[in-house]
Every structure is written in C-alpha cells, then in structure tokens.
KOLTI-932207 format. One record per residue: residue number from 1; x, y, z of N, C-alpha, C, O in turn. Coordinates in nm, 4 decimals, decimal comma. Each point is the difference from the previous one (the first is absolute). Last residue first. Layout:
// residues N
(atom NUM; (X; Y; Z); (X; Y; Z); (X; Y; Z); (X; Y; Z))
...
This chain:
// residues 173
(atom 173; (11,8565; 20,0356; 8,3372); (-0,0619; 0,0537; 0,0967); (0,0776; 0,1041; 0,0953); (-0,0587; 0,0530; 0,0944))
(atom 172; (-0,0366; -0,2598; -0,6281); (0,0830; 0,0427; 0,1292); (-0,0342; 0,0459; 0,0812); (-0,0735; 0,0971; -0,0183))
(atom 171; (-0,0556; -0,3960; -0,4471); (-0,0463; 0,0944; 0,0980); (0,0938; -0,0167; 0,1113); (0,0413; -0,1073; 0,0440))
(atom 170; (-0,0524; -0,1550; -0,4265); (0,0473; 0,1174; -0,0314); (0,0109; 0,1197; 0,1102); (0,0685; 0,1023; 0,0000))
(atom 169; (-0,1973; -0,5989; -0,0181); (0,1610; 0,0212; 0,0127); (0,0222; 0,1514; -0,0097); (0,1047; 0,0491; 0,0422))
(atom 168; (-0,5723; -0,2169; -0,0854); (0,0687; 0,0190; 0,1553); (0,1412; 0,0335; 0,0198); (0,0494; 0,0581; 0,0966))
(atom 167; (-0,3716; -0,1876; -0,4393); (0,0666; 0,1049; -0,0494); (0,0661; 0,0714; 0,1478); (0,0488; 0,1106; 0,0230))
(atom 166; (-0,4390; -0,5050; 0,0002); (0,0651; 0,0947; -0,1070); (0,0883; 0,1192; -0,0105); (-0,0606; 0,1070; -0,0044))
(atom 165; (-0,0407; -0,4723; 0,4562); (-0,0356; 0,1315; -0,0940); (0,0870; 0,0381; -0,1170); (0,1179; 0,0353; 0,0004))
(atom 164; (-0,0037; -0,3667; 0,2933); (-0,1431; -0,0273; -0,0205); (-0,0643; 0,0742; -0,0965); (-0,0747; -0,0362; -0,0909))
(atom 163; (0,4853; 0,1074; 0,3340); (0,0245; -0,1439; -0,0738); (-0,1216; 0,0123; -0,1063); (0,0171; -0,0043; -0,1218))
(atom 162; (-0,0017; 0,2685; 0,4643); (0,0302; 0,0592; -0,0752); (0,0381; -0,0761; -0,1197); (0,0151; 0,0478; -0,1124))
(atom 161; (-0,1726; -0,1985; 0,5466); (-0,1150; 0,1170; -0,1150); (0,0718; 0,0405; -0,1259); (-0,0653; 0,0228; -0,1018))
(atom 160; (0,3287; -0,2718; 0,4312); (-0,1123; -0,0716; -0,0889); (-0,0832; 0,0503; -0,0789); (-0,0435; -0,0381; -0,1087))
(atom 159; (0,3814; 0,2719; 0,3406); (0,0385; -0,0425; -0,0630); (-0,0991; -0,0776; -0,0950); (-0,0087; 0,0119; -0,1222))
(atom 158; (-0,1559; 0,1527; 0,5129); (0,0103; 0,1088; -0,1028); (0,0606; -0,0446; -0,1074); (-0,0552; 0,0367; -0,1037))
(atom 157; (0,0136; -0,3093; 0,4677); (-0,1105; 0,0032; -0,0271); (0,0009; 0,0805; -0,1389); (-0,0584; -0,0382; -0,1014))
(atom 156; (0,4375; 0,0253; 0,3737); (-0,0097; -0,1281; -0,0903); (-0,1587; 0,0163; -0,0922); (-0,0091; -0,0252; -0,1201))
(atom 155; (0,1263; 0,3510; 0,4483); (0,0742; 0,0039; -0,1073); (-0,0274; -0,1303; -0,0615); (-0,0399; 0,0172; -0,1152))
(atom 154; (-0,1325; 0,0205; 0,5011); (-0,0778; 0,0949; -0,1048); (0,0703; -0,0066; -0,1294); (-0,0580; -0,0052; -0,1084))
(atom 153; (0,1347; -0,4472; 0,4469); (0,0725; 0,1418; -0,0547); (-0,1078; 0,0654; -0,0708); (-0,0665; -0,0680; -0,0781))
(atom 152; (-0,0689; -0,2589; 0,4749); (0,0447; 0,0474; -0,1525); (0,0381; 0,1031; -0,0113); (-0,0261; 0,1040; 0,0605))
(atom 151; (0,0516; -0,2374; 0,4549); (-0,0935; -0,0022; -0,0873); (0,0637; 0,0458; -0,1611); (0,0974; 0,0733; -0,0170))
(atom 150; (0,0605; -0,2342; 0,5373); (0,0386; -0,0054; -0,1442); (-0,0989; 0,0242; -0,1226); (-0,0050; -0,0850; -0,0889))
(atom 149; (-0,0075; 0,1103; 0,6843); (-0,0461; -0,0533; -0,1302); (0,0742; 0,1153; -0,1543); (-0,0010; 0,1190; -0,0314))
(atom 148; (0,0596; -0,2727; 0,6168); (0,0874; 0,0995; -0,1179); (-0,0650; -0,0943; -0,1257); (0,0357; -0,1127; -0,0345))
(atom 147; (-0,1477; 0,0398; 0,5889); (0,0143; -0,0199; -0,1230); (0,0197; 0,1320; -0,0821); (-0,0309; 0,1150; 0,0312))
(atom 146; (0,0700; -0,3390; 0,4917); (-0,0015; 0,0941; -0,0724); (0,0110; -0,0311; -0,1791); (0,0908; -0,0692; -0,0463))
(atom 145; (-0,1696; -0,2297; 0,4472); (0,0137; 0,1380; 0,0856); (0,0166; 0,1178; -0,0815); (-0,0159; 0,1114; 0,0497))
(atom 144; (-0,1407; -0,6669; -0,0396); (0,0486; 0,1055; -0,1114); (-0,0143; 0,1270; 0,0595); (-0,1149; 0,0422; 0,0131))
(atom 143; (0,1106; -0,5926; 0,0899); (-0,0176; 0,1127; 0,0423); (0,0642; 0,0878; -0,0354); (0,1227; -0,0029; 0,0095))
(atom 142; (-0,2045; -0,4601; -0,2145); (0,0738; 0,0980; -0,0120); (-0,0645; 0,1096; 0,1161); (-0,1152; 0,0252; -0,0353))
(atom 141; (-0,0026; -0,5618; 0,0735); (-0,0248; 0,1347; -0,0834); (0,0944; 0,1074; -0,0110); (0,0718; -0,0220; 0,0975))
(atom 140; (-0,0966; -0,4212; 0,1585); (-0,1162; -0,0085; -0,0796); (0,0116; 0,0785; -0,1286); (-0,0320; -0,0357; -0,1134))
(atom 139; (0,3570; 0,0068; 0,5105); (-0,0353; -0,1187; -0,0406); (-0,1188; 0,0057; -0,1408); (0,0059; -0,0892; -0,0847))
(atom 138; (0,2354; 0,5026; 0,1384); (0,0049; -0,0615; 0,1215); (-0,0629; -0,1146; -0,1112); (-0,0176; 0,0060; -0,1217))
(atom 137; (0,3503; 0,4364; 0,0249); (-0,0715; -0,1139; -0,0500); (-0,0445; -0,0908; 0,1057); (0,0898; -0,0361; 0,0760))
(atom 136; (-0,0456; 0,5925; -0,1697); (0,0672; -0,1156; 0,0979); (-0,0943; -0,1120; -0,1063); (-0,0969; 0,0129; -0,0747))
(atom 135; (0,2368; 0,4787; -0,0936); (-0,0814; -0,0404; 0,1058); (0,0968; -0,1298; 0,0405); (0,1219; -0,0159; 0,0044))
(atom 134; (-0,2046; 0,3668; -0,4993); (0,0849; 0,0093; 0,1854); (-0,0778; -0,0586; 0,0677); (-0,1185; 0,0333; 0,0007))
(atom 133; (0,0587; -0,0160; -0,5874); (-0,0815; 0,0096; 0,1812); (0,1534; -0,0871; 0,0752); (0,0724; -0,0984; -0,0148))
(atom 132; (-0,1958; 0,3046; -0,5339); (0,0853; -0,0028; 0,0832); (-0,0240; -0,0041; 0,1806); (-0,0051; 0,0970; 0,0756))
(atom 131; (-0,2156; -0,2205; -0,6055); (-0,0066; 0,0400; 0,1484); (0,1148; -0,0400; 0,0468); (0,0524; -0,1110; -0,0098))
(atom 130; (-0,2195; 0,1916; -0,4903); (0,0749; -0,0631; 0,0591); (0,0155; 0,0391; 0,1579); (0,0549; 0,1084; 0,0197))
(atom 129; (-0,3521; 0,0040; -0,4406); (0,0585; -0,0884; -0,0546); (0,0974; -0,0994; 0,1205); (0,0252; -0,1195; -0,0154))
(atom 128; (-0,5341; 0,4031; 0,1013); (0,1698; 0,0203; 0,0358); (0,0546; -0,1198; -0,0867); (-0,0620; -0,1057; 0,0113))
(atom 127; (-0,4449; 0,1822; 0,0043); (0,1077; 0,0347; -0,1242); (0,1347; 0,0601; 0,0124); (0,0608; 0,0771; -0,0743))
(atom 126; (-0,3601; -0,2275; 0,4285); (-0,0254; -0,0834; -0,0842); (0,0896; 0,0189; -0,1445); (0,0553; -0,0857; -0,0689))
(atom 125; (-0,0293; 0,3399; 0,4711); (0,0141; -0,0877; -0,0114); (0,0037; -0,1157; -0,0707); (0,0791; -0,0933; 0,0136))
(atom 124; (-0,2249; 0,5890; 0,0119); (0,0278; -0,0363; -0,0744); (0,0992; -0,1527; -0,0122); (0,0617; -0,0271; -0,1030))
(atom 123; (-0,0846; 0,3034; 0,5705); (-0,0923; 0,0449; -0,1057); (0,0658; -0,0600; -0,1846); (0,1153; 0,0309; -0,0304))
(atom 122; (-0,0989; -0,2484; 0,5834); (0,0663; 0,1313; -0,0905); (-0,0773; -0,0010; -0,1610); (-0,0550; -0,0865; -0,0681))
(atom 121; (-0,1283; -0,0386; 0,5643); (-0,0062; -0,0676; -0,1045); (0,1200; 0,1028; -0,1015); (-0,0250; 0,1194; -0,0167))
(atom 120; (0,0170; -0,0922; 0,5367); (-0,0875; 0,0153; -0,0941); (0,0219; -0,0725; -0,1137); (0,0890; -0,0823; 0,0214))
(atom 119; (0,0936; -0,1332; 0,3842); (0,0058; 0,1142; -0,0131); (-0,0869; -0,0197; -0,1196); (-0,0389; -0,1075; -0,0455))
(atom 118; (0,2852; -0,2616; 0,2532); (-0,1050; 0,0450; 0,0326); (-0,0216; 0,1663; 0,0134); (0,0168; 0,0593; 0,1066))
(atom 117; (0,1004; -0,5364; -0,4125); (0,0440; 0,2012; -0,0110); (-0,0933; 0,0528; 0,1018); (-0,1137; 0,0340; -0,0327))
(atom 116; (0,2601; -0,5648; -0,1013); (-0,0594; 0,0471; 0,0529); (0,0646; 0,1503; 0,0108); (0,1175; 0,0291; 0,0223))
(atom 115; (-0,0383; -0,4557; -0,3816); (0,0219; 0,1327; 0,0391); (-0,1037; 0,0641; 0,1091); (-0,1051; 0,0291; -0,0570))
(atom 114; (0,2566; -0,5899; -0,1620); (-0,0985; 0,1351; 0,0721); (0,0575; 0,1159; 0,0371); (0,0915; -0,0114; 0,0816))
(atom 113; (0,1900; -0,2855; -0,4731); (-0,0754; -0,0268; 0,1516); (-0,0988; 0,1378; 0,0182); (-0,0097; 0,1080; -0,0583))
(atom 112; (0,3378; -0,4310; -0,3259); (-0,1003; 0,1038; 0,0135); (-0,0136; -0,0232; 0,1366); (0,0177; -0,1081; 0,0560))
(atom 111; (0,3543; 0,0530; -0,4776); (-0,0339; -0,0526; 0,1526); (-0,1536; 0,1299; 0,0520); (-0,0198; 0,1198; -0,0205))
(atom 110; (0,2999; -0,1610; -0,4128); (-0,1347; -0,0786; 0,0284); (-0,0035; -0,0199; 0,1090); (-0,0608; -0,1031; 0,0289))
(atom 109; (0,4397; 0,3751; -0,2243); (0,0325; -0,1422; 0,0215); (-0,1373; -0,0651; -0,0086); (0,0074; -0,1073; -0,0598))
(atom 108; (-0,0338; 0,5820; 0,1225); (0,0494; -0,0173; -0,1358); (0,0456; -0,1901; -0,0226); (-0,0138; -0,0496; -0,1118))
(atom 107; (-0,3892; 0,2086; 0,4756); (0,1457; 0,0530; -0,0116); (0,0517; -0,0898; -0,1479); (-0,0462; -0,1037; -0,0475))
(atom 106; (-0,4821; 0,2417; 0,2864); (0,1207; -0,1449; -0,0442); (0,1377; 0,0670; -0,0171); (-0,0091; 0,1210; 0,0207))
(atom 105; (-0,4717; -0,0619; 0,2800); (0,1396; 0,0773; -0,0910); (0,0459; -0,1228; -0,0342); (0,0049; -0,1127; 0,0493))
(atom 104; (-0,5226; 0,2303; 0,1979); (0,1051; -0,0907; -0,0424); (0,0795; 0,0643; -0,0732); (-0,0412; 0,0966; -0,0642))
(atom 103; (-0,2862; 0,1274; 0,4558); (0,0343; -0,0257; -0,1163); (0,1205; -0,0717; -0,0693); (0,1124; 0,0392; 0,0314))
(atom 102; (-0,4169; 0,2751; 0,3755); (0,0797; -0,1025; -0,0202); (-0,0357; -0,0542; -0,1466); (-0,1104; 0,0133; -0,0527))
(atom 101; (0,0451; 0,3718; 0,4359); (-0,0118; -0,0002; -0,1547); (0,0883; -0,1146; 0,0144); (0,1039; 0,0002; 0,0660))
(atom 100; (-0,3378; 0,3473; 0,3179); (0,0630; -0,1337; -0,0488); (-0,0009; -0,0203; -0,1560); (-0,0824; 0,0536; -0,0741))
(atom 99; (-0,1121; 0,3500; 0,3283); (0,1795; -0,0027; 0,0449); (0,0057; -0,1852; -0,0282); (0,0809; -0,0567; 0,0735))
(atom 98; (-0,5072; 0,2583; -0,1192); (0,0557; 0,0773; -0,0643); (0,1597; -0,0469; -0,0095); (0,0732; 0,0114; -0,0983))
(atom 97; (-0,5228; -0,2810; 0,2588); (0,1072; 0,0335; 0,0542); (0,0831; 0,0895; -0,1245); (0,0195; -0,0732; -0,0970))
(atom 96; (-0,4772; 0,0183; 0,0521); (0,0124; -0,0885; 0,0779); (0,1461; -0,0112; 0,0767); (-0,0066; -0,0479; 0,1132))
(atom 95; (-0,0983; 0,3056; -0,4968); (-0,1106; 0,0231; 0,1335); (0,0237; -0,0521; 0,0828); (-0,0027; 0,0671; 0,1032))
(atom 94; (0,3188; -0,1310; -0,4879); (-0,0248; 0,1373; 0,0803); (-0,0935; 0,0432; 0,1067); (0,0162; 0,0895; 0,0829))
(atom 93; (0,2361; -0,5606; -0,3076); (-0,1795; 0,0771; 0,0330); (0,0346; 0,0831; 0,0699); (0,0252; -0,0206; 0,1187))
(atom 92; (0,2891; -0,3406; -0,4055); (-0,0339; 0,1039; 0,0437); (-0,1275; 0,0618; 0,0372); (-0,0912; 0,0105; -0,0820))
(atom 91; (0,4177; -0,4384; -0,1159); (-0,1090; 0,0314; 0,0466); (0,0487; 0,1238; 0,0854); (0,1042; 0,0055; 0,0654))
(atom 90; (-0,0438; -0,2715; -0,5471); (0,0768; 0,1119; 0,0994); (-0,1097; 0,0189; 0,0864); (-0,1113; 0,0291; -0,0438))
(atom 89; (0,2162; -0,5050; -0,2649); (-0,0805; 0,1236; 0,0333); (0,0503; 0,1139; 0,1360); (0,0582; -0,0254; 0,1054))
(atom 88; (0,1725; -0,2846; -0,5363); (-0,0638; -0,0130; 0,1226); (-0,0540; 0,1076; 0,0517); (0,0315; 0,1128; -0,0379))
(atom 87; (0,1828; -0,1202; -0,3715); (-0,0752; -0,1690; -0,0124); (-0,0540; 0,0072; 0,1338); (-0,0949; -0,0771; 0,0143))
(atom 86; (0,4116; 0,4415; -0,0882); (-0,1461; 0,0063; -0,0368); (-0,0694; -0,1329; -0,0228); (-0,1150; 0,0108; -0,0427))
(atom 85; (0,5545; 0,1365; 0,3124); (-0,0527; -0,1092; -0,0820); (-0,1812; -0,0066; 0,0081); (-0,0861; -0,0506; 0,0719))
(atom 84; (0,5286; 0,4916; -0,0601); (-0,1532; -0,0673; 0,0850); (-0,0503; -0,1289; -0,0970); (-0,0288; 0,0138; -0,1189))
(atom 83; (0,5622; 0,0633; 0,1820); (-0,0954; 0,0928; -0,0631); (-0,1382; -0,0988; 0,0872); (-0,0127; -0,0995; 0,0714))
(atom 82; (0,5671; 0,2042; 0,1006); (-0,0907; -0,0827; -0,0772); (-0,0969; 0,0600; -0,0506); (0,0048; 0,1230; 0,0016))
(atom 81; (0,4365; -0,0778; 0,3523); (-0,0306; 0,0414; -0,1373); (-0,1178; -0,1260; -0,0485); (0,0185; -0,1216; 0,0050))
(atom 80; (0,1427; 0,2754; 0,5023); (-0,0499; -0,1186; -0,1364); (-0,0039; 0,0899; -0,0621); (-0,0343; 0,1126; 0,0360))
(atom 79; (0,3307; -0,0803; 0,4165); (-0,0733; 0,0742; -0,0902); (-0,0410; -0,0955; -0,1173); (0,0783; -0,0835; -0,0452))
(atom 78; (-0,0279; 0,0614; 0,6351); (0,0254; -0,0388; -0,1543); (-0,0196; 0,0932; -0,1145); (-0,0780; 0,0934; 0,0185))
(atom 77; (0,1381; -0,2556; 0,5774); (-0,0560; 0,1456; -0,0862); (0,0997; -0,0396; -0,1725); (0,1188; -0,0184; -0,0268))
(atom 76; (-0,2181; -0,3952; 0,3915); (0,0969; 0,1121; -0,0337); (-0,0556; 0,0919; -0,0928); (-0,0614; -0,0406; -0,0986))
(atom 75; (-0,1615; -0,3748; 0,2327); (-0,0134; 0,0612; 0,0995); (0,1058; 0,1176; 0,0100); (0,0074; 0,0636; 0,1052))
(atom 74; (0,1048; -0,4312; -0,3964); (-0,1452; -0,0097; 0,0633); (0,0083; 0,1129; 0,0825); (0,1140; 0,0071; 0,0461))
(atom 73; (0,1479; -0,1891; -0,4210); (0,0163; 0,1113; 0,0914); (-0,1073; 0,0357; 0,0799); (-0,0472; 0,1137; -0,0048))
(atom 72; (0,0278; -0,4254; -0,3369); (0,0978; -0,0401; 0,0628); (0,0611; 0,0699; 0,1199); (0,0733; -0,0490; 0,0859))
(atom 71; (-0,4172; 0,1547; -0,3883); (-0,0708; -0,1004; 0,0686); (0,1195; -0,0360; 0,1100); (-0,0246; -0,0245; 0,1181))
(atom 70; (0,1473; 0,3706; -0,4907); (-0,0379; 0,0387; 0,1483); (-0,0742; -0,1249; 0,0827); (-0,0023; 0,0229; 0,1209))
(atom 69; (0,1994; -0,1611; -0,5431); (0,1199; 0,0521; 0,1359); (-0,0631; 0,0640; 0,1123); (0,0361; -0,0157; 0,1166))
(atom 68; (-0,3395; -0,1016; -0,4752); (0,0507; -0,1486; 0,0883); (0,1154; 0,0622; 0,0713); (0,0176; -0,0375; 0,1160))
(atom 67; (-0,2347; 0,3585; -0,3514); (-0,0967; -0,0774; 0,0964); (0,0666; -0,1036; 0,0600); (-0,0185; -0,0344; 0,1167))
(atom 66; (0,3494; 0,3616; -0,2699); (-0,0919; -0,0386; -0,0753); (-0,1148; -0,0577; 0,0810); (0,0282; 0,0188; 0,1183))
(atom 65; (0,3135; 0,4382; -0,0201); (-0,0315; -0,1535; 0,0013); (-0,1196; -0,0208; -0,0819); (-0,0838; 0,0808; -0,0400))
(atom 64; (0,4748; 0,3363; 0,0699); (-0,1675; -0,0492; -0,0233); (0,0235; -0,1496; -0,0183); (0,0785; -0,0605; -0,0730))
(atom 63; (0,2220; 0,3908; 0,3495); (0,0077; -0,0607; -0,0966); (-0,1679; -0,0150; -0,0080); (-0,0902; 0,0278; 0,0791))
(atom 62; (0,3834; 0,3679; 0,2196); (-0,0896; -0,1424; -0,0258); (-0,0254; -0,0265; -0,0843); (-0,0277; 0,0983; -0,0686))
(atom 61; (0,2421; 0,3119; 0,2572); (0,0748; -0,0873; -0,0905); (-0,0970; -0,1590; 0,0197); (0,0580; -0,1059; 0,0240))
(atom 60; (-0,1711; 0,6225; -0,0112); (-0,0150; -0,0790; 0,0056); (0,0758; -0,1439; -0,0498); (-0,0125; -0,0507; -0,1115))
(atom 59; (0,1001; 0,6070; 0,3055); (0,0034; -0,0848; -0,1273); (-0,0375; -0,1384; 0,0438); (0,0621; -0,0384; 0,0991))
(atom 58; (-0,0518; 0,3842; 0,2336); (-0,1204; 0,0237; -0,0831); (0,0037; -0,0631; -0,1142); (-0,1010; 0,0020; -0,0702))
(atom 57; (0,3895; -0,0896; 0,4570); (-0,1178; -0,0134; 0,0388); (-0,0977; 0,0211; -0,1244); (-0,1004; -0,0696; -0,0148))
(atom 56; (0,5395; 0,1372; -0,0438); (0,0062; -0,1118; 0,0122); (-0,1519; -0,0631; 0,0888); (-0,0233; -0,1199; 0,0155))
(atom 55; (0,1429; 0,5780; -0,1020); (-0,0119; -0,0754; -0,1551); (0,0071; -0,1544; 0,0394); (-0,0328; -0,0744; -0,0925))
(atom 54; (0,1058; 0,3514; 0,4820); (-0,1496; 0,0647; -0,0555); (0,0199; -0,0923; -0,1486); (-0,1059; -0,0602; -0,0176))
(atom 53; (0,4974; -0,0024; 0,2737); (-0,1251; -0,0697; 0,0414); (-0,1789; 0,0544; -0,0714); (-0,1083; -0,0568; -0,0140))
(atom 52; (0,5131; 0,2568; -0,1210); (0,0283; -0,1679; -0,0714); (-0,0920; -0,0859; 0,1437); (-0,0197; -0,1214; -0,0036))
(atom 51; (0,0761; 0,5938; 0,0522); (-0,0597; -0,0153; -0,1358); (-0,0176; -0,1390; -0,0356); (-0,0903; -0,0422; -0,0723))
(atom 50; (0,2846; 0,1331; 0,5052); (-0,1689; 0,0218; 0,0061); (-0,0672; 0,0237; -0,1651); (-0,1201; 0,0017; -0,0266))
(atom 49; (0,6069; -0,0552; 0,1064); (-0,1092; -0,0951; 0,0872); (-0,1201; -0,0064; -0,0378); (-0,0673; -0,0903; -0,0497))
(atom 48; (0,3327; 0,4438; -0,0683); (0,0213; -0,1642; -0,1059); (-0,0548; -0,0608; 0,0718); (-0,0901; -0,0561; -0,0625))
(atom 47; (0,1239; 0,4177; 0,3213); (-0,1274; 0,0168; -0,0640); (-0,0050; -0,0912; -0,1033); (-0,1100; -0,0313; -0,0456))
(atom 46; (0,4535; -0,0177; 0,3875); (-0,1319; -0,0302; 0,0182); (-0,1165; 0,0201; -0,0881); (-0,1034; -0,0667; 0,0021))
(atom 45; (0,5556; 0,1764; -0,0803); (-0,0588; -0,1357; -0,0145); (-0,1342; -0,0204; 0,0545); (-0,0879; -0,0650; -0,0567))
(atom 44; (0,2476; 0,4577; 0,0538); (0,0130; 0,0052; -0,1204); (-0,0696; -0,1587; 0,0055); (-0,1059; -0,0335; -0,0530))
(atom 43; (0,2492; 0,2370; 0,4303); (-0,1692; 0,0745; -0,0461); (0,0015; -0,1189; -0,1628); (-0,1014; -0,0636; -0,0290))
(atom 42; (0,5146; 0,0178; 0,2642); (-0,1148; -0,0635; 0,0799); (-0,1254; -0,0029; -0,0323); (-0,0856; -0,0868; 0,0171))
(atom 41; (0,4349; 0,3488; -0,2101); (-0,0081; -0,1686; -0,0822); (-0,1019; -0,0471; 0,1239); (-0,0922; -0,0712; -0,0397))
(atom 40; (0,1572; 0,4889; 0,1531); (-0,0617; 0,0366; -0,1404); (0,0276; -0,1879; -0,0451); (-0,0858; -0,0550; -0,0690))
(atom 39; (0,2317; 0,1671; 0,4523); (-0,1532; -0,0259; 0,0212); (-0,0367; 0,0095; -0,1217); (-0,1115; -0,0437; -0,0286))
(atom 38; (0,5921; 0,0489; 0,0990); (-0,0891; -0,1488; 0,0165); (-0,1087; 0,0252; -0,0065); (-0,0646; -0,1004; -0,0299))
(atom 37; (0,2577; 0,4843; -0,0546); (0,0494; -0,0765; -0,1332); (-0,0800; -0,1558; 0,0837); (-0,0806; -0,0687; -0,0627))
(atom 36; (0,0977; 0,4212; 0,3169); (-0,1087; 0,0527; -0,0886); (0,0247; -0,1316; -0,1107); (-0,0935; -0,0416; -0,0685))
(atom 35; (0,4280; 0,0715; 0,3855); (-0,1358; -0,0632; 0,0614); (-0,1110; 0,0233; -0,0859); (-0,0987; -0,0713; 0,0182))
(atom 34; (0,5064; 0,2724; -0,1593); (0,0250; -0,1106; 0,0277); (-0,1279; -0,1086; 0,0210); (-0,0317; -0,0985; -0,0667))
(atom 33; (0,0712; 0,5972; 0,0870); (-0,0360; -0,0638; -0,1386); (0,0213; -0,1772; -0,0144); (-0,0574; -0,0700; -0,0835))
(atom 32; (0,1283; 0,2972; 0,4703); (-0,1093; 0,0268; -0,0188); (-0,0779; -0,0822; -0,1381); (-0,0983; -0,0702; -0,0238))
(atom 31; (0,6013; 0,0978; 0,1580); (-0,0944; -0,0659; 0,0707); (-0,1465; -0,0030; -0,0577); (-0,0379; -0,1030; -0,0558))
(atom 30; (0,2828; 0,4770; -0,1355); (0,0672; -0,1677; -0,0737); (-0,0896; -0,0789; 0,1043); (-0,1119; -0,0201; -0,0474))
(atom 29; (0,0662; 0,4349; 0,2215); (-0,0779; -0,0171; -0,1383); (0,0238; -0,1580; -0,0506); (-0,0803; -0,0920; -0,0156))
(atom 28; (0,3469; 0,2668; 0,3579); (-0,1201; -0,0490; 0,0690); (-0,1062; -0,0125; -0,1217); (-0,0960; -0,0756; 0,0145))
(atom 27; (0,5683; 0,2523; -0,1094); (-0,0364; -0,1485; 0,0382); (-0,1495; -0,0437; 0,0512); (-0,0433; -0,1125; -0,0250))
(atom 26; (0,1299; 0,5157; -0,3431); (0,0278; -0,0387; 0,1666); (-0,0528; -0,1303; -0,0129); (-0,0881; -0,0561; -0,0652))
(atom 25; (0,2929; 0,2414; -0,3759); (-0,1379; -0,0832; 0,0389); (0,0453; 0,0318; 0,1430); (0,1211; -0,0061; 0,0217))
(atom 24; (0,1732; 0,1114; -0,4672); (-0,0704; 0,1219; 0,1204); (-0,1338; -0,0634; 0,0786); (-0,1042; 0,0652; -0,0053))
(atom 23; (0,4019; -0,2792; -0,3089); (-0,1431; 0,0246; -0,0726); (-0,0386; 0,0953; 0,1308); (-0,1166; 0,0270; 0,0288))
(atom 22; (0,5933; -0,1542; 0,0127); (-0,0470; 0,0319; -0,1823); (-0,1501; 0,0036; 0,0082); (-0,0390; 0,0488; -0,1061))
(atom 21; (0,2224; -0,0482; 0,5423); (0,0581; 0,0876; -0,0650); (-0,0311; 0,0116; -0,1207); (-0,0181; 0,1102; -0,0518))
(atom 20; (-0,1882; -0,4333; 0,3171); (-0,0289; 0,0852; 0,0502); (0,0827; 0,1433; -0,0793); (-0,0643; 0,1048; -0,0064))
(atom 19; (0,1213; -0,5348; -0,1065); (-0,1678; 0,0529; -0,0070); (-0,0082; 0,1595; 0,0338); (-0,0495; 0,0948; -0,0610))
(atom 18; (0,4351; -0,3681; 0,2314); (0,0047; 0,0468; -0,1461); (-0,1253; 0,0907; -0,0708); (0,0028; 0,1105; -0,0542))
(atom 17; (-0,0323; -0,2827; 0,4967); (0,1156; 0,1228; -0,0349); (0,0448; 0,0147; -0,1110); (0,0518; 0,1065; -0,0337))
(atom 16; (-0,2789; -0,5209; 0,1511); (-0,0727; 0,1422; 0,0045); (0,0711; 0,1680; -0,0233); (-0,0322; 0,1056; -0,0544))
(atom 15; (0,2239; -0,5545; 0,0315); (-0,0434; 0,0308; -0,1528); (-0,1142; 0,1140; 0,0459); (-0,0507; 0,0789; -0,0798))
(atom 14; (0,5675; -0,1291; 0,3152); (-0,1713; -0,0572; 0,0303); (-0,0882; 0,0591; -0,1319); (0,0205; 0,1061; -0,0590))
(atom 13; (0,5592; -0,1754; 0,0115); (-0,1240; 0,1335; 0,0201); (-0,1524; -0,1084; 0,0295); (-0,0410; -0,0924; -0,0702))
(atom 12; (0,6320; -0,0263; -0,0114); (-0,1537; -0,0542; 0,0271); (-0,0914; 0,1073; 0,0600); (0,0163; 0,0333; 0,1174))
(atom 11; (0,4384; -0,0167; -0,4462); (-0,0319; 0,0470; 0,1324); (-0,1703; -0,0494; -0,0101); (-0,0836; 0,0207; -0,0879))
(atom 10; (0,5373; -0,0962; -0,2120); (-0,1318; -0,0670; 0,0370); (-0,0356; 0,0315; 0,1464); (0,0379; -0,0618; 0,0994))
(atom 9; (0,3800; 0,2925; -0,4918); (-0,0234; -0,0847; 0,1445); (-0,1487; -0,0314; 0,0139); (-0,0602; 0,0868; -0,0631))
(atom 8; (0,4286; -0,1413; -0,3487); (-0,1118; 0,1016; 0,0519); (0,0090; -0,0497; 0,1603); (0,0571; -0,0920; 0,0586))
(atom 7; (0,3861; 0,0745; -0,3025); (-0,0810; -0,0986; 0,0366); (-0,1593; 0,1053; 0,0401); (0,0068; 0,1024; 0,0681))
(atom 6; (0,4664; 0,0467; -0,1427); (-0,0923; 0,0114; -0,1241); (-0,1516; -0,0998; 0,0231); (-0,0971; 0,0031; -0,0756))
(atom 5; (0,4927; 0,0544; 0,4335); (-0,0733; 0,1532; -0,0277); (-0,0733; -0,0414; -0,1097); (-0,1071; 0,0594; 0,0121))
(atom 4; (0,3370; -0,4239; 0,0986); (-0,1148; -0,0015; 0,0906); (-0,0634; 0,1522; -0,0303); (-0,1212; 0,0204; 0,0069))
(atom 3; (0,4981; -0,1646; -0,2197); (-0,0719; -0,0746; -0,0593); (-0,1375; 0,0271; 0,1103); (-0,1118; -0,0296; -0,0421))
(atom 2; (0,5199; 0,3846; 0,0246); (-0,0414; -0,0777; 0,0564); (-0,1534; -0,1023; -0,0986); (-0,0835; 0,0634; -0,0644))
(atom 1; (0,5533; 0,2646; -0,0410); (-0,1610; 0,0271; 0,0111); (-0,0297; -0,1950; 0,0185); (0,0383; -0,0979; -0,0639))
C-alpha cells in the first residue's frame, strides 16, 4: 500500500454549491438575502441616528448660572436660579400692559439683577421659594423668556401642622 492512498483528498467546492446541496436553497434567494441584509443594516443605522438625534434635542444639557456668570455671558441664552427679592418692588400693571412684568431677583451667592418678563405675571410669584428663569442677560437687566416657579411644598405644611397638633402622632392618613 502506498501512503498516498491513505491521505485524504481535498476537493474545492464553491460555497454556493454546498449551500444548495445541504440546505436546498436556490442560488437567487441567497443573493436577494444578501441585498436585504445590507438594506436592513442601513435602515437600522438610520433609525438609531434618528433616535440619537431626538434624544439630543429633547434633553436639556444646559447648566444653571449665577447672576455674576450670566453677566459675563451677555447676550447668550442662560438658565438662572434665584428667588424673588422681596425688599424691592414688583412692577406689574395688568391694565396698562398685561405683558410686562419687572422684578428683582437674588441668587444663592447674593448677586441681584432686574428681571424683565414680557408675558403675564405667573400666579403665586410672591409665594415661590425659587425661580428658574430662562433668557438672556443684557447690560442692565435679565430679559426672561420663561419662568418656572418652585412653590412651597404642601407636604412640608402638613408636617408642620402635625407637629403643632396634639395627638397627631397617632393619626394615619
């Protein structure tokens, strides 16, 4: 016996013929499947790009500024967190001009600025604990486009009432 007789014979068969034999898949279907795979990938990438784009526009990545840092960014859109300065007057006359409100705000570092809001006066402005204002700083005032009020919590008032009422520890709600 010859050693060549015992060696395996390597035959090169095209992959398409193997797939046709083993899986009984016709050749044109394989080519269409390959094209569908490319379009599926393109569609998935496009959907992912749209989702990322929507998330980017819907999420607010801005930071909150103090009055001093907003004055350094004059003309740029900023978010200010402050509270109403009750020691200075609030100017609002709904008969003369219902879309003009001006007041002074003070931030947590003590910086103050005049705020001009060209819209109706928000309800309970004087009762709010904190104001989140969006707008631009000018040379002499903050031109506010939107105001969000953080009002005192009704639950904080409930806790205070419970502390002052005798026998409130036993009450369940």
